[in-house]
N, C-alpha and C positions, 0 to 999 in steps of 0.2 A: 429554524434553522436558516430565514431569514429569505430574501430576493436574490442577492448577490453574494456568493463567497467569493472566497482568494482561491484559485487553482494550486494546489497540493504539488510542487513541483522538486518534493523531496527525493522521488523517484520515477520511474516510467509508469510500474504499478500502480505507484499510491496516486499518479495522476487518472488513470480509468478507472481505476477502483471509485473515486470519486464523482466522477461522471457518469457510473454505475448504480449509485447510491440512491435508494428509498428509505425516506423518511415516513415513522407512520403520525398523524398529524394527535397524538396524547404528551397529556404532560407524562415526561417521564421521574421529575423531582419528587421523590416522596411515593408513588404509583406502584404500588406492593402487588396488584392485582397479575395473578401469573399468567391468566386466561390470553392478552391479545399475545405475552412476547413468546409461547409457545408455536412450535412449528406445524402448520394445521398441513392436512393430505392434498390441501386443494394450493399449497405451496410447490407442490411436486414440480419440480422441471420449471418452475418458473423465477423462483427465488434460490439462492444459493444456497445449503444446507450447512456451510461452516461458518462465512462469513459475517458475522454478527460483532459488534465491540463487549469489551468486560463492563461489568458494573450496571449502574442504574439504566444504558442505552441497551440491554440486551434484548435481541427480540424484537426491538421499536426500527432499530435501523437496521435496514436487509438490502441484499445487493442482487440485482438480476442475476439472473442465468445464462451460460452460455448464449443461447440458443434462442432469449427471451426476445422476443417481437413485441413491440408497442404499438396498437391499432393508432392511425391517424385520422379514421374514419373515411368517406367515400369521397371521391372527387367531385362525383357527378352530381345534380338537384337531385336532393331527397325526392321531391314530389315525381322527378321524372324517373330516378331510380326504381320507383315506387309502382310505377305505371311500366315499366317495362319487366318487371319481376313478374305482375298479373298479365301478360298480355305472352311473358314465355312458360312460364308454367303453367295458364290456361284456367286460370282461375275464375270461378264465377260471384256476384256480388253477394254479400253478406247479410241475413235475413237474424236477427236478435233471436226470432222468436220460431225458429225453422230450423234451426243450425247450435249441435250441442256440441259435435267431432270436427273434424274435419276444416278447422277453423287455419287460416294460413296466420301467422302473424310477424310482421318485420318492424324490426324496433319496436317493440309490445306492442303496437296498432296493428288493429286487426284489418286488412290486406282483402282476404277473400277467402272462399272455401271451395273444396274438392272434394268429389266421392272416393276417388284413391289415393288417398294422404303418402303411403308407401312409393307408389309409383313418384309421385310429387318430388318426396326424398330422394328416390334414386335418381331421378334428372337433376336435381338442384345438386346431388351432391359431383354427379357427372361433367354438369358446366363447370364447378368449381375447380374441380381437378386439371380439369385442359382449359382456364380462364378463358371462357367462352360464356362474357358476361357479366359474371357473379366473381367480384373481388377474391384472392387467394385467400384472405383474413378474417373471410365472414364467416359465421359459425350456424352452423345448420344442426340442429336434432329436432328427434320426436318425442314429445311427453304428453300422457294422456290420451292420444290418438289426434293431438293439434302438430302442426309444424311451426317451430318456430326460426327465424332468420335475423341474424344481429349483424348488423354492416359500422354500429356507432362507432365513435373514438374514443381512445381509453383502458381497449381489454389488451390483457395482455394475451399473446398466441404463440404457441413452440412448434417447430418440425417434428415430424414421425415419419418413419415409413408406411408405408400402405401395402400390407400381407397381400393384397390379390393383386397385386401390378408386379409384385418384386420381381416377376419373371422379364421384364423388361431393362433390369438392374447394368445385367452385363453387357447386355449392344450398347447400351447408352456409355454405360463406362469404358468402352473398346472403341468409340466414335468419337468423343469430345476429349476437351483439353479439362485440366484440372479446375482452371478457372471458369470451364463454361458449364461446369458439372451438374452443380449445386441447380442452377435458372433451367437449365434441361432434363433434370429429375424433378422440377415444382412443375415444367409443363408439360410433363409427359403424364403426371399425376401416382408418382414414385412415391414424393413426398408432398404431406399436405398441412395446413398448420391447425392446429385445434386451440381453442380455448376450454377452461376448467369445464362449463357447461354442457360441452358437447361431449367430452371426453366421459362426462359421467356416465353417459351411455357408452362407453366402447370399454374393452380389451386391449392394455396395449403391453406386449411381452419386454421383459428388460433386456435381454441378449437374443442370438438366437436362434440358442440350444431349447429356451424355453419356448421361444417361437414354432421351433419345430417337434416340440410334443406333440402329447396328444389332446392340450387342451386346444380350443377353437379362438386365436387370437384376430384381432382387428387389425392391429396394428403392429409396430414395434420400435421401440428409441435410435435414434442414429447411433448412440453408442450408452454407455450407462453413466459417461462422464460429464453429460448435458445435465446431469442434476444440479450441477454443482457449478459456480461462478466464477470469473475467469482467474482469482486470485487462488480458488479452490482448487481448479484446476492444474497449477500451478506448482502444487507440493507434490511430494513422489509417496508414493506408496499409503496414502491417507486412511485407507481403508483396511490398516495394519494397526491405526493409531487411537487411544481413547478420544473421543470427540472434544474433550477441553481441552486439550492438545492441537487441534484444529482447528480451533478456535484463537487458539494463542496465538499460534504459526500466522494466521490471516492478518492481524492486529501487528504481528512485529516485522514482516516483510514490509510492509508500508513502513516500517521507520528505517529502514535498512536503508544504507551510504551507498549510492552505484552512480550510473551515468544520471541526471532528471533531463537532459537533453544532448545533443551532441555540438550545440554555440556555444555549450555553457562560458567558452572562453569572451565571447561578444555580447552576451547576454550580464544586465545590470540586477539580477533579483537582491533584493532585501536581505536573502539567506539562501545558501545553497551547500551542499558538499558533493565531492568528488574524490571518489578512492584512488588511489592514486596506481593500483594494482589488480583491478578487479579480473577475474576468470570467468569462463564459462563452467557449468557443474556438469562433472563426469557422468550423474544421472541426473537425467531430467524428463517433464513428463509429455507428450504429446504435443499439450497446446506451448511448450518453450519455442519446438521448432515454429507453430505457424502462429504466433504474435513475433516471432522474430526475438524473443527476449535475451536468447545466447549473443544478439548483438551489441546488447547495455544492459548487464549481467551485473548484479549488485551484492558480491559475495566473493567466498575464494574458498579453493579446496584446500584441507588441510589434512595433516596426518594425524590421526587422533586416536588415543590411548584410554582407555576406559581402566583405572584402577586408582589409588589412593595412594599417595607421594607424598610424603612431607608433612600433610596433614594441614597445604594453605587451600587445598580444594574441597573446603566442605562449606555445607548446604549453599549449593550451587556455584559455588566459586571454580575458577578455573584455571587453571596453569600454563604461562604462556613460555615458547622459548624466547630467549633474546635475539638471537640470532637469527631467527626467523623474523621477529619485526625490524631488524636492523637490512634482512634482506626484501623488506618491502611489504611483511604481510599484516594486515591492518593500517596499513599506514591511508590518510585522507586529507584532501585539503580542503579547508573551510574559505567560504569565498562571503562577504558579506560587503552591503553598500550603505555608504552616507552621504546623506541627500540634503542640500542645502539651498535654498533660493531669495531672492531679493525682493522682498517686499515692499510695496511703495504706498505708503498712507500720507495724508493731508499733513504737509511740514517736515515730514520723514521720508530720509531716501537710503538707500541700502546701498553700498558698494561690496563688489570683492576685489578687497586686495590687502596687501600685508599693513597692517598697521606700519606709521611712521612715526613714534613718539619724540623721535627730536623735532620733527619738526610743527605737530602739534601736542602740546605740549597738555591739553584737556581731553587725551584718548586714555583712557583707562586701562590698565593693563590686567588682564584680569590672572590673577594668582603670582602661580611661580610655572606658568603658561611657556613654553619656550616656542618663541615665536623663527626661529633658524629654519624649520623643515616646511617651508611654505616660500614659493617663490616673489617675485612684487606682484604676479597678476590675483596671487591668494592661495595657488594649487599648490601639493606636493611634487616633487617630480616623480615618475613613474619607479618602484623600485626603491623609495626612500623605505627606511626600516623605522615606524612608529610608534612609541611608547604611552605609558599612559603619564598625561600631563603635557603632551606636543600635539602641535595645530595642527589640524587636518585640512582645515578652509579659513582663509582669514576674511573676513567681511566687518566690514565698517558700516554704523550708521551716523547720519547727518542728521541732525536736529536743529532746530530755532529755540535761543535761551537768550532771559532780556537779562540783562547783567545788572549792576548795580548802579549804574549812571543809569536805566531804564533802555539802552539802548538796545536791537533786537541785535544778535551776533549768532554765527552758526557753529557747531561744535561737534568735533568728530565721537563719536562712541563706539569702544570696543566688541564685536560681536560676532568674535569668531568663534570656531568648533573647534572644540577641544576632547580628543580619544580619553575614552573612558574608562575602565575597569572592564578587561575582556574583549576590548575593538582593538585592542594592539595588534600588530601584524606589518606586512609589507606594503605597499600600494602597488598593486595589480593594473589598473587603469584608473584613467580621469575622462571625466567626458564634461565638457561644454553646452549647454544647451537651453531650450526655453521651455515655459510650460504653458499649457493649453490659453490661458490669460494672457502670453506676451511678456513673462518674467524671465530673469534669466534665472539659471539652473546650474550648479554643479551636484555631478554624483561622483565619489570616489570611492573606487571596488578598492575591499583591503581582503589580502590573503593573509592568511593562517595554515601552517604546516601540523598535522594531528597526528601524535606516534601513540600509539595504545599504553597506556600506561597501568597502574591499579586501582581500581573501581571504572572500568568502562565496559560499557555490555556489548556481549557476543549473542547471538543464537544460533542453534540450529532450525534446519525447517523443519522443524519437528517439533516446534513449540520447548525446546530445552535451552531457557534462557540463562544465562549465568553472568558474571562479573569477573574482574581479571583478578585472583586473587594472591600472585606473584608472577615475578618473569625472571626464570631463570637460566643461566646459560646454558650451550647447548652438551657441553662437558659434563653438565653436572646431571642432564635428563635419563630418564632410563633408555637402554637400546634392544635392539634385534640382535640375532647370531649373524646377520650381513650386515650392521652399523646404522639401522634406521631409528634414527630419534624422533620421537611426536611433538608436532608442533604444537597440539595441545593435549592436557590431560583434562579428562573428563575425570569425575567422581562417579564410580560406578552405584550408588544408591539414589539417583538420579532418573533411575531406570525400571526399576520395579514397582513403586507404586503406582506409578505414571504409564507406564505398559506403553510407550513407546518405541513396540516393535519396527515400524517402519524405517527409527533411526537405525537401529543394526539390518536391516536389510539394506539399506542406501549402504552402509559401511562396506558390506559384504560384496554387494552386486560392483558400487565402487572400485573395491580391492581386484576383482578379475577384470574390469575394461583396463583398468590400469598396466594391468600389463597383458592384455591383449590388446593394445592400443586402439579401443572401442568407448563408445558412449553409449549408456546402458538405456532403458526404458522403465522409467519407474511412475507410468501413466497410471492414476487411480482406478482403480478394478481390472488391473490387467490379469493373465494369468499364469505369468511368471511365478515360479515354486523356489522357497529355498535351496531346498536340493536339487533342484537343479542348477542355482548359482555355485551350491557345495561341492559339486561333481566339476563341475568346471577350474573351480580353484585345487581342487585336489589333481587335477591333469597338470598345474603349474606347480607340484611340488610342496604345494603351503598347505596347510591342516585345513582342514573343511569347513570348519565354522570361525576360521577368522583368527583365533588363539595363536601367539607366539612365546615362547619362552623371551622375558626377558633378563637383562642384566641393570641392577640399580649403574646410575652416575658417579655416584660417592661411593660403593665398596667396589663395585665390579664384581662381587658375588649374583649368583641367578637370583628374582625375587622368587618369591613361593607362590607357586601357582602360574598358569598360562594368563597371558591379556589379549585382552581382546582390541588389535588394532587394526585402521586401516584409514583412508580417506573418507575424510566427511564434510560434505559445502557448508561453510559457516556465513552467516551474515555479519556486518558489521555494523550494530547501530548506533543511531543517532544520539544517543544519553551518555553523555562523555563524564566523567568527573571535573573534567577542569572547568566544565559550566556550571557547575553545581557547587561543590566545594564552597565553604565561605564561612569564616569567623571573624571576630573584632573586640578591640579593647575597645577603651573610652574615644568615641570620634565626637564627629560635627553633631548638633543636636538645628530641633530647628525653633526660628524664631517664637512662632506661635505659644505652643506650650512646655517649648524646652525638655522636648523628647527624643529620641533619635529619629532617624526620616525610616520610612518603608522601601524594602525593597532590598536585595542586592544589588543593584549596579551604582545605586544611591551611597551605598555604605553603609543598609538602613543597619537598625540593630536588629538584635535575637529575641525572642521571648525566653525570658526563664520562669517560668509555669511555675506552679505550684508540684509538682513533681520532682523538677530542676532542683528545686529548693530541700526536697525529702533527700535525694541524692546527697547532697551537699552535708547534710548534719547527718548523716546515717555512715557517710565514709572522714566523718571528723575532717572535712573544708571548711567550714563555717569560721566565718573571721569573730575572731577575739577581742574584746575591747581590752 
C-alpha cells in the first residue's frame, strides 16, 4: 500500500475506516491460496468480521474491531521493569539443570523461578487489574506449569468484563459519570484487557444470559457487537442478513455521499461531494449515537414499495419518483479544484494574467478557447459559469528566443488552463497563495449540481444496490388508500435469493417509528423481535407485516396482491452515469502513431474488439463496399 496514502474524505465513515485498516503483507494478485483469507478463530474481537473488500483483496485487507487496542510497549526501561517484576513477585534465580517447571518468562526471557506458580499468577493478575506496577495491557497466563508475561509492542488486546468482580459494577455506575465510567471500571478490575495468548486459557461468555447459566465462565463480552468494526457496527440488523450482503454494505457505505466535513465550504479538496438534503435515519444502531454519525449523515429516508411496476425495475434497477427528486431526493453538489502554479526555470518565466493578443502578436491563441471568462489577473470571477473550452486560469510564459538577425528577444507563449470535458460548472471560490517553494499558485474551486438521472447508483444499508431504471411522475406512481406514493419502487426478486431479511425488518420498524415519532434501535445482535414490531404497527391501524393495498397510478384500479411499503434508509453512491458515459465518432489522433488517444478525458477512442465485430456482422451492420 505504500508509506503515504491520501486520506479518503468522501464521507466521515470512509475516513475513520481508512485509519483503522490493516493490510496483510502478501501478494494479492493471482494468489489463490484461501487459507490466509479465511476468518481465523484468533481474530474474534480483534478484527471486524464484516468489513473486507470484494475481489482479490478479500480477507487480505482487514479492519480493527470496535474495542481493539494496539499495545505500544512499556514506557519503563526493560531492564528496570524486569528487576521490578523479580522483586514484586519474589522470584528466585533460574538454574537450567535444577528447574523444569515454575519458570517465569517476561517477553520470552527467563527471569526467575517460583515454587508456587499459581500463587504468583494470582498476584500478577491482581497487580494488573488494580494497575499496581504491571500495565493494564500486559498478557499473563500459565502454560505447562510456567508463567508467561508479555508487555512488548504490537500486540492486539481487547477489553472484557471480569465475572468475579461484576458485583462492583452497580456501585461504580451510580457514583461516576459516563465519561469516567470506563477508566474507573478498569482501575477497579471490573474490566481487563486480554490478548489472544491469554484468552486461549479463559472462558468468555458472549451475553449475560450465557454467563448466568450453569457453565462456569471467567469473563464476559462488553456487548456482542464488539466483534464488529466501526462500519459493521453501524449496520442495522446485520444478524438477519446473509454474510456477503453485510460485506457489500461495508464496501458501499464508504462510497456514500454525505458530508466529509463541516468546513467543506472553506476546504479546497481535489474532489468532494456534499449531499444537499441528508437525513438522520429513523432506525440506527447504538454506535450511530456513540460516534455522532447522525450529525453528518450520508443518506435519506425514502418511502420504498417492493413490487413490479412497468418493467423498468428489473435486474436491480429501481424506479424513482420525479417529484421526489425535484424536492431534493438524492441531489448532491460536486466540488473539484483546478490548481496551477508559476514555475520559473532558466530563461523562462511564467505569469498569471489575461493574454493580450493585440499587444503581443507572438502569443499563440490556444485553439477556440474563450478568454472572456477571466479578468486581467488571470482568474475568473466567483459565480462565473464555465463550459468546455473556456479559460479558467490565464497564464503566459516569457521565453527568450533568437530572431533571424541573431538578436535575442523576449517572446510570450500562452499557457492558460482550459476547462476540459467533465470539469464544467460554476466558479465557487478562487484562492491565490504560494507553494512551499515560494512559487505563486492559483486554486479555482468549481461547483456542479448533480440531480439523479437514469443510471445513477443507490443502495440500502443491506447491500441491496441498484441503478435508476426510470423516473416516473408522482401521479403515475402506485399509491395507497391514504394517497401515499413511494419515492422508490424496488423489485421483489431482489430479496429471496439474497436473504436480506434485515432490509424488511428495518422497513417495518421504520414505519412504526414514523407513526410514533421515535427513533428505532437496530443495533446488531439486539433482542427485538418481528412480532413486537408487528403488534405495535397493528395498534396504529396498519397491517401487522407492512403490506398495504395499492392502486395503479395509470389506471386507478387496485393492484393484484398487497404491496410491502414503508420507510427505508438509502445511500446515494458516488457512481454516477455522468462520470462514466462516453462515446465518440471520428476524432483526434496522436501524432506518434496516428491512433486515437487513450482515456475518456482526452476524448480517446474505444476499443472495437473481436466480439464487437461479430455483433456487427450478425446484426447485418457491417460496412458494405
